[in-house]
One Martini backbone bead per residue (centre of mass of N, CA, C, O) as a GRO file, in nm:
protein
  344
    1UNK     BB    1   4.932  -1.089   4.543
    2UNK     BB    2   5.128  -0.951   4.320
    3UNK     BB    3   5.189  -0.679   4.142
    4UNK     BB    4   5.253  -0.592   3.850
    5UNK     BB    5   5.477  -0.383   3.707
    6UNK     BB    6   5.284  -0.250   3.488
    7UNK     BB    7   5.063  -0.164   3.750
    8UNK     BB    8   5.199   0.001   3.988
    9UNK     BB    9   5.145   0.300   3.901
   10UNK     BB   10   4.833   0.278   3.927
   11UNK     BB   11   4.831   0.141   4.241
   12UNK     BB   12   4.933   0.371   4.375
   13UNK     BB   13   4.958   0.607   4.582
   14UNK     BB   14   4.776   0.932   4.641
   15UNK     BB   15   4.984   1.139   4.781
   16UNK     BB   16   5.113   1.279   4.507
   17UNK     BB   17   4.846   1.393   4.436
   18UNK     BB   18   4.726   1.691   4.271
   19UNK     BB   19   4.448   1.893   4.357
   20UNK     BB   20   4.277   2.128   4.184
   21UNK     BB   21   4.088   2.391   4.183
   22UNK     BB   22   3.826   2.502   4.031
   23UNK     BB   23   3.762   2.718   3.762
   24UNK     BB   24   3.594   2.966   3.637
   25UNK     BB   25   3.457   3.032   3.313
   26UNK     BB   26   3.303   3.277   3.421
   27UNK     BB   27   3.334   3.616   3.318
   28UNK     BB   28   3.352   3.923   3.307
   29UNK     BB   29   3.372   4.158   3.058
   30UNK     BB   30   3.615   4.328   3.185
   31UNK     BB   31   3.817   4.056   3.201
   32UNK     BB   32   3.843   3.977   2.875
   33UNK     BB   33   4.075   4.143   2.833
   34UNK     BB   34   4.364   4.208   2.711
   35UNK     BB   35   4.680   4.309   2.819
   36UNK     BB   36   4.729   4.431   2.506
   37UNK     BB   37   4.507   4.650   2.448
   38UNK     BB   38   4.654   4.921   2.474
   39UNK     BB   39   4.863   4.873   2.253
   40UNK     BB   40   4.658   4.827   2.024
   41UNK     BB   41   4.523   5.106   2.048
   42UNK     BB   42   4.777   5.272   1.992
   43UNK     BB   43   4.827   5.162   1.710
   44UNK     BB   44   4.556   5.250   1.588
   45UNK     BB   45   4.594   5.552   1.648
   46UNK     BB   46   4.865   5.580   1.494
   47UNK     BB   47   4.743   5.506   1.214
   48UNK     BB   48   4.561   5.764   1.206
   49UNK     BB   49   4.799   6.001   1.324
   50UNK     BB   50   5.059   5.865   1.353
   51UNK     BB   51   5.267   6.012   1.587
   52UNK     BB   52   4.990   6.113   1.755
   53UNK     BB   53   4.873   5.857   1.907
   54UNK     BB   54   4.947   5.915   2.202
   55UNK     BB   55   4.786   6.180   2.227
   56UNK     BB   56   4.506   6.060   2.169
   57UNK     BB   57   4.499   5.869   2.409
   58UNK     BB   58   4.528   6.091   2.626
   59UNK     BB   59   4.272   6.252   2.551
   60UNK     BB   60   4.071   6.024   2.606
   61UNK     BB   61   4.151   5.980   2.906
   62UNK     BB   62   4.116   6.285   3.006
   63UNK     BB   63   3.857   6.430   2.830
   64UNK     BB   64   3.922   6.663   2.615
   65UNK     BB   65   3.771   6.502   2.412
   66UNK     BB   66   3.508   6.474   2.228
   67UNK     BB   67   3.260   6.279   2.103
   68UNK     BB   68   3.263   6.363   1.806
   69UNK     BB   69   3.568   6.331   1.766
   70UNK     BB   70   3.584   6.033   1.831
   71UNK     BB   71   3.386   5.933   1.611
   72UNK     BB   72   3.541   6.053   1.371
   73UNK     BB   73   3.805   5.893   1.422
   74UNK     BB   74   3.632   5.615   1.370
   75UNK     BB   75   3.425   5.670   1.114
   76UNK     BB   76   3.161   5.808   1.225
   77UNK     BB   77   2.840   5.914   1.281
   78UNK     BB   78   2.724   6.114   1.529
   79UNK     BB   79   2.412   6.086   1.498
   80UNK     BB   80   2.391   5.777   1.486
   81UNK     BB   81   2.535   5.733   1.756
   82UNK     BB   82   2.323   5.879   1.933
   83UNK     BB   83   2.084   5.701   1.866
   84UNK     BB   84   2.207   5.437   1.967
   85UNK     BB   85   2.258   5.538   2.255
   86UNK     BB   86   1.963   5.600   2.331
   87UNK     BB   87   1.847   5.316   2.277
   88UNK     BB   88   2.032   5.177   2.485
   89UNK     BB   89   1.931   5.331   2.733
   90UNK     BB   90   1.635   5.246   2.715
   91UNK     BB   91   1.685   4.944   2.733
   92UNK     BB   92   1.833   4.947   3.006
   93UNK     BB   93   1.596   5.077   3.161
   94UNK     BB   94   1.383   4.855   3.108
   95UNK     BB   95   1.546   4.620   3.224
   96UNK     BB   96   1.568   4.747   3.510
   97UNK     BB   97   1.256   4.761   3.560
   98UNK     BB   98   1.200   4.448   3.506
   99UNK     BB   99   1.370   4.378   3.728
  100UNK     BB  100   1.352   4.206   4.001
  101UNK     BB  101   1.368   4.274   4.352
  102UNK     BB  102   1.218   4.009   4.438
  103UNK     BB  103   1.074   3.701   4.478
  104UNK     BB  104   0.774   3.773   4.433
  105UNK     BB  105   0.809   3.924   4.166
  106UNK     BB  106   0.937   3.686   4.013
  107UNK     BB  107   0.693   3.492   4.040
  108UNK     BB  108   0.484   3.676   3.903
  109UNK     BB  109   0.630   3.698   3.626
  110UNK     BB  110   0.644   3.394   3.567
  111UNK     BB  111   0.334   3.346   3.557
  112UNK     BB  112   0.277   3.545   3.329
  113UNK     BB  113   0.452   3.399   3.116
  114UNK     BB  114   0.284   3.131   3.128
  115UNK     BB  115   0.002   3.263   3.041
  116UNK     BB  116   0.110   3.344   2.791
  117UNK     BB  117   0.091   3.340   2.472
  118UNK     BB  118   0.272   3.309   2.182
  119UNK     BB  119   0.140   3.569   2.047
  120UNK     BB  120   0.261   3.782   2.262
  121UNK     BB  121   0.574   3.730   2.127
  122UNK     BB  122   0.550   3.878   1.882
  123UNK     BB  123   0.635   4.128   1.666
  124UNK     BB  124   0.360   4.276   1.656
  125UNK     BB  125   0.328   4.307   1.965
  126UNK     BB  126   0.583   4.475   2.006
  127UNK     BB  127   0.492   4.711   1.827
  128UNK     BB  128   0.227   4.771   1.982
  129UNK     BB  129   0.364   4.853   2.251
  130UNK     BB  130   0.515   5.101   2.092
  131UNK     BB  131   0.275   5.226   1.889
  132UNK     BB  132   0.272   5.025   1.631
  133UNK     BB  133   0.085   4.987   1.321
  134UNK     BB  134   0.169   4.794   1.068
  135UNK     BB  135  -0.090   4.725   0.907
  136UNK     BB  136  -0.198   5.014   0.887
  137UNK     BB  137   0.048   5.138   0.743
  138UNK     BB  138   0.039   4.950   0.494
  139UNK     BB  139  -0.242   5.045   0.395
  140UNK     BB  140  -0.175   5.348   0.367
  141UNK     BB  141   0.083   5.282   0.165
  142UNK     BB  142   0.007   5.027  -0.027
  143UNK     BB  143   0.091   4.755   0.102
  144UNK     BB  144   0.141   4.426  -0.028
  145UNK     BB  145   0.103   4.097  -0.050
  146UNK     BB  146   0.154   3.815  -0.240
  147UNK     BB  147  -0.131   3.680  -0.127
  148UNK     BB  148  -0.293   3.904  -0.229
  149UNK     BB  149  -0.585   3.985  -0.373
  150UNK     BB  150  -0.739   4.136  -0.607
  151UNK     BB  151  -0.969   4.359  -0.641
  152UNK     BB  152  -1.293   4.403  -0.707
  153UNK     BB  153  -1.549   4.512  -0.850
  154UNK     BB  154  -1.847   4.632  -0.741
  155UNK     BB  155  -2.032   4.439  -0.904
  156UNK     BB  156  -1.907   4.169  -0.818
  157UNK     BB  157  -1.940   4.205  -0.510
  158UNK     BB  158  -2.252   4.230  -0.517
  159UNK     BB  159  -2.307   3.953  -0.651
  160UNK     BB  160  -2.166   3.779  -0.429
  161UNK     BB  161  -2.340   3.881  -0.183
  162UNK     BB  162  -2.621   3.770  -0.303
  163UNK     BB  163  -2.524   3.505  -0.277
  164UNK     BB  164  -2.645   3.168  -0.187
  165UNK     BB  165  -2.631   2.892  -0.024
  166UNK     BB  166  -2.776   2.619  -0.020
  167UNK     BB  167  -2.933   2.447   0.226
  168UNK     BB  168  -2.832   2.154   0.157
  169UNK     BB  169  -2.530   2.242   0.164
  170UNK     BB  170  -2.523   2.354   0.455
  171UNK     BB  171  -2.617   2.078   0.595
  172UNK     BB  172  -2.347   1.919   0.562
  173UNK     BB  173  -2.201   2.102   0.803
  174UNK     BB  174  -2.423   1.974   0.975
  175UNK     BB  175  -2.651   1.838   1.139
  176UNK     BB  176  -2.895   1.629   1.118
  177UNK     BB  177  -3.209   1.628   1.037
  178UNK     BB  178  -3.527   1.606   1.224
  179UNK     BB  179  -3.814   1.422   1.317
  180UNK     BB  180  -4.104   1.424   1.507
  181UNK     BB  181  -4.273   1.199   1.664
  182UNK     BB  182  -4.605   1.115   1.759
  183UNK     BB  183  -4.589   0.798   1.886
  184UNK     BB  184  -4.325   0.597   1.870
  185UNK     BB  185  -4.346   0.369   1.649
  186UNK     BB  186  -4.181   0.102   1.548
  187UNK     BB  187  -4.089  -0.012   1.193
  188UNK     BB  188  -3.758   0.009   1.194
  189UNK     BB  189  -3.439  -0.180   1.200
  190UNK     BB  190  -3.117  -0.058   1.132
  191UNK     BB  191  -2.821  -0.248   1.077
  192UNK     BB  192  -2.476  -0.165   1.100
  193UNK     BB  193  -2.179  -0.318   0.952
  194UNK     BB  194  -1.821  -0.316   1.039
  195UNK     BB  195  -1.447  -0.268   1.031
  196UNK     BB  196  -1.491   0.048   0.968
  197UNK     BB  197  -1.560   0.346   1.122
  198UNK     BB  198  -1.571   0.555   0.892
  199UNK     BB  199  -1.783   0.416   0.710
  200UNK     BB  200  -2.004   0.400   0.927
  201UNK     BB  201  -2.046   0.704   0.988
  202UNK     BB  202  -2.113   0.794   0.701
  203UNK     BB  203  -2.361   0.606   0.644
  204UNK     BB  204  -2.533   0.687   0.891
  205UNK     BB  205  -2.563   0.983   0.810
  206UNK     BB  206  -2.695   0.927   0.535
  207UNK     BB  207  -2.950   0.778   0.644
  208UNK     BB  208  -3.065   1.014   0.815
  209UNK     BB  209  -3.092   1.219   0.583
  210UNK     BB  210  -3.277   1.048   0.400
  211UNK     BB  211  -3.513   1.027   0.603
  212UNK     BB  212  -3.584   1.326   0.614
  213UNK     BB  213  -3.640   1.369   0.297
  214UNK     BB  214  -3.874   1.122   0.322
  215UNK     BB  215  -4.044   1.169   0.604
  216UNK     BB  216  -3.880   1.039   0.841
  217UNK     BB  217  -3.841   0.910   1.170
  218UNK     BB  218  -3.527   0.929   1.315
  219UNK     BB  219  -3.311   0.715   1.525
  220UNK     BB  220  -2.986   0.826   1.560
  221UNK     BB  221  -2.707   0.669   1.593
  222UNK     BB  222  -2.664   0.364   1.775
  223UNK     BB  223  -2.450   0.219   1.976
  224UNK     BB  224  -2.312  -0.101   1.969
  225UNK     BB  225  -2.180  -0.372   2.055
  226UNK     BB  226  -1.906  -0.540   2.011
  227UNK     BB  227  -1.762  -0.792   1.796
  228UNK     BB  228  -1.546  -1.047   1.920
  229UNK     BB  229  -1.304  -1.238   1.736
  230UNK     BB  230  -1.118  -1.550   1.797
  231UNK     BB  231  -0.817  -1.719   1.675
  232UNK     BB  232  -0.639  -2.040   1.679
  233UNK     BB  233  -0.352  -2.131   1.479
  234UNK     BB  234  -0.162  -2.371   1.371
  235UNK     BB  235   0.133  -2.392   1.186
  236UNK     BB  236   0.166  -2.691   1.283
  237UNK     BB  237   0.230  -3.017   1.346
  238UNK     BB  238   0.277  -3.204   1.612
  239UNK     BB  239   0.562  -3.062   1.763
  240UNK     BB  240   0.430  -2.759   1.665
  241UNK     BB  241   0.204  -2.661   1.873
  242UNK     BB  242   0.336  -2.386   1.995
  243UNK     BB  243   0.308  -2.281   1.700
  244UNK     BB  244   0.108  -1.995   1.697
  245UNK     BB  245  -0.188  -1.810   1.586
  246UNK     BB  246  -0.351  -1.494   1.633
  247UNK     BB  247  -0.691  -1.389   1.572
  248UNK     BB  248  -0.878  -1.077   1.503
  249UNK     BB  249  -1.232  -0.959   1.506
  250UNK     BB  250  -1.401  -0.643   1.467
  251UNK     BB  251  -1.743  -0.548   1.511
  252UNK     BB  252  -1.920  -0.266   1.409
  253UNK     BB  253  -2.218  -0.088   1.535
  254UNK     BB  254  -2.540   0.045   1.411
  255UNK     BB  255  -2.854   0.218   1.496
  256UNK     BB  256  -3.158   0.267   1.296
  257UNK     BB  257  -3.471   0.420   1.376
  258UNK     BB  258  -3.809   0.388   1.268
  259UNK     BB  259  -4.090   0.612   1.313
  260UNK     BB  260  -4.401   0.647   1.195
  261UNK     BB  261  -4.399   0.475   0.923
  262UNK     BB  262  -4.449   0.391   0.611
  263UNK     BB  263  -4.394   0.100   0.453
  264UNK     BB  264  -4.333   0.213   0.166
  265UNK     BB  265  -4.122   0.425   0.256
  266UNK     BB  266  -3.930   0.228   0.393
  267UNK     BB  267  -3.867   0.062   0.138
  268UNK     BB  268  -3.757   0.300  -0.025
  269UNK     BB  269  -3.526   0.365   0.173
  270UNK     BB  270  -3.382   0.088   0.150
  271UNK     BB  271  -3.339   0.100  -0.158
  272UNK     BB  272  -3.164   0.356  -0.153
  273UNK     BB  273  -2.939   0.240   0.027
  274UNK     BB  274  -2.871  -0.003  -0.158
  275UNK     BB  275  -2.785   0.167  -0.406
  276UNK     BB  276  -2.585   0.361  -0.196
  277UNK     BB  277  -2.382   0.169  -0.091
  278UNK     BB  278  -2.118   0.134   0.113
  279UNK     BB  279  -1.819   0.023   0.139
  280UNK     BB  280  -1.796  -0.211   0.409
  281UNK     BB  281  -2.122  -0.208   0.452
  282UNK     BB  282  -2.370  -0.360   0.635
  283UNK     BB  283  -2.719  -0.483   0.621
  284UNK     BB  284  -2.998  -0.494   0.870
  285UNK     BB  285  -3.355  -0.552   0.859
  286UNK     BB  286  -3.646  -0.469   1.066
  287UNK     BB  287  -3.994  -0.520   0.996
  288UNK     BB  288  -4.307  -0.352   1.086
  289UNK     BB  289  -4.652  -0.439   1.046
  290UNK     BB  290  -4.973  -0.275   1.059
  291UNK     BB  291  -5.305  -0.360   1.124
  292UNK     BB  292  -5.620  -0.353   1.124
  293UNK     BB  293  -5.926  -0.479   1.248
  294UNK     BB  294  -6.037  -0.556   0.956
  295UNK     BB  295  -5.860  -0.812   0.900
  296UNK     BB  296  -6.042  -1.020   1.058
  297UNK     BB  297  -6.296  -1.000   0.854
  298UNK     BB  298  -6.118  -1.126   0.598
  299UNK     BB  299  -6.134  -1.398   0.691
  300UNK     BB  300  -6.207  -1.668   0.451
  301UNK     BB  301  -6.157  -1.550   0.185
  302UNK     BB  302  -6.157  -1.571  -0.160
  303UNK     BB  303  -5.885  -1.519  -0.376
  304UNK     BB  304  -5.857  -1.399  -0.675
  305UNK     BB  305  -5.721  -1.349  -0.971
  306UNK     BB  306  -5.670  -0.998  -0.979
  307UNK     BB  307  -5.755  -0.936  -0.678
  308UNK     BB  308  -5.692  -0.609  -0.495
  309UNK     BB  309  -5.910  -0.498  -0.287
  310UNK     BB  310  -5.785  -0.630  -0.002
  311UNK     BB  311  -5.542  -0.473  -0.034
  312UNK     BB  312  -5.349  -0.208   0.041
  313UNK     BB  313  -5.254  -0.170  -0.282
  314UNK     BB  314  -5.517  -0.183  -0.456
  315UNK     BB  315  -5.568   0.097  -0.592
  316UNK     BB  316  -5.297   0.105  -0.744
  317UNK     BB  317  -5.329  -0.160  -0.909
  318UNK     BB  318  -5.587  -0.075  -1.056
  319UNK     BB  319  -5.460   0.166  -1.203
  320UNK     BB  320  -5.246   0.005  -1.359
  321UNK     BB  321  -5.444  -0.183  -1.506
  322UNK     BB  322  -5.596   0.045  -1.654
  323UNK     BB  323  -5.350   0.151  -1.817
  324UNK     BB  324  -5.272  -0.120  -1.964
  325UNK     BB  325  -5.584  -0.147  -2.097
  326UNK     BB  326  -5.564   0.083  -2.262
  327UNK     BB  327  -5.570   0.217  -2.582
  328UNK     BB  328  -5.325   0.415  -2.578
  329UNK     BB  329  -5.112   0.212  -2.474
  330UNK     BB  330  -5.134   0.006  -2.705
  331UNK     BB  331  -5.055   0.202  -2.936
  332UNK     BB  332  -4.774   0.287  -2.814
  333UNK     BB  333  -4.681  -0.040  -2.789
  334UNK     BB  334  -4.675  -0.090  -3.082
  335UNK     BB  335  -4.395  -0.286  -3.180
  336UNK     BB  336  -4.282  -0.350  -2.902
  337UNK     BB  337  -3.981  -0.499  -2.771
  338UNK     BB  338  -3.880  -0.662  -2.508
  339UNK     BB  339  -3.567  -0.744  -2.364
  340UNK     BB  340  -3.747  -0.902  -2.169
  341UNK     BB  341  -3.808  -1.227  -2.068
  342UNK     BB  342  -4.115  -1.376  -2.007
  343UNK     BB  343  -4.194  -1.611  -1.755
  344UNK     BB  344  -4.411  -1.842  -1.588
   0.00000   0.00000   0.00000
């Protein structure tokens, strides 16, 4: 098949194509000067000294003119120029000393640069290497930053130094305190469940701290296995069976165990947690109560109404009954109507 006329020039032989070798774009600084630089310099010198511009250029080339005269002709201060020249020489000398001589030295310096932290390359560190303590000089000269607070009088500083944060406030920033059990007998297992891990960790920490301040020996919080539930729900019926949605719910759990605790204190602890329960966290408690061997001897007795002598909290209930039947309590409550209606 013949090539169309419109594309014959494109598919022609490449024998006539001339490929030139690429030229480097990077040139040394000395070669970047324009070929007309000398003429431009002569014009600039001529504008400075009029018709003697050519003579000035020859004096500069021959070296008969001094450095100070050259700098003055350019309109610069000779002393400032010498300072800049000396600093440039020092910098070039340091850069020449730092330049690695062989490959091993280059590798060693490269590893050192990798080990240095970013703070070692800050401006303050560079000043410190040169022997200048900028912060110390600023304090000596009374220079302050805008963020610096004004100093307090000696009396206020002494009063603030004597103040101490309460121990219970300091304990918030530390791990919860714990009590060591004597026998290690479990009396309560509190299981916390939630779908949000942050709420769970916060409330578990609160429960352990509350147990310490109520005199209970708490163990935990112990992570329990997660409960993963999945459901598949069809979006429609009949022929749309393949169009389904998958749902997943993960329940996270923690266990707090109370050991060697009195049953009444454990119940008070659970009531306190229920009163200050955190949102999104559920509680489930298993309580074990232990009786003495004397409980077996009390079996078969008939307990009359109002007789609390055989119960564990019998002495306390007898004391309450004594207070309610006392003459002083009746006189104090005379004429008082309770807002709560008591029904049998």
